[in-house]
C-alpha positions, 0 to 999 in steps of 0.5 A: 760975235767972237769965235768959239767952238761950234761957230762957223767962220768964213775966212780968206787965207794964204799959206806959205812955207817958212821960206816964204814960198807961196803954197795956197791962197783962197783969194786966188782960188776965188772964194773963202772957206768956211770952217766949223770950229772945234771939229778938226776942219783946220789944222790945230795951230790955225784953229787955236789962233781963231778962238776969241777973234771976230769978224773983220780981223786980219792977222798973220800966224806962224804954225810949227809943223807939230801944230800943222800937219804933224812931223814927218813919219819916216816909216809911213810908206806903203805898197798899194795895188794899182787898182786903188788909184785912178789913172795909175798908168800916168803916175810917176815918182814925185807926183801927188795923187788921190788914194781911194781908202777902203773905208771910203773917201780919199787921201792925198799921197806922194808917189815914191816908186811905180811897179808893174802892179803896185805903187809905193806911196808916202802916206805923210801929208805933203805939208807934214814936217813943214813950218807954215806962215798964214795970212788970215782974214775973218770975213764972217762968224755965225752959229752953226745949225743943228745939222752942221753940229750933228755932221761935224762940218759946214753945210752949203746954203739949203742943207746937205745930203749925205 
């Protein structure tokens, strides 16, 4: 079965910076990831490279920043009250942390400065502006079920409660 929009892909991947320094490896984490193709579950450069491929393929891929996490936005800094951070007292400049979003969910941000009641953060994705190198192995391809298509993401076996 070939990969196209609305297929679920199970894959292992590793990603490194353009300098070869490792960033993340699903094999080291102990399990592959599953992605619903065409719904923004992976960066655009990886999604484009998956299209037309099949189970069992393994390939390497270079993704430019623009097709990855985007270019860094110089003015993407924000001052946020400490109440939006879990464990705000332990945060220091240079640390990555999760920021609770008003509309729900979280966003990873880089701490730039810690004040008495606010924290200055860089809202750029930590990998923004970086060219990346991927090693991808496609372990499986299947049709997405109606619930996954309706929600726009893969569900674990047995369904998914929202």
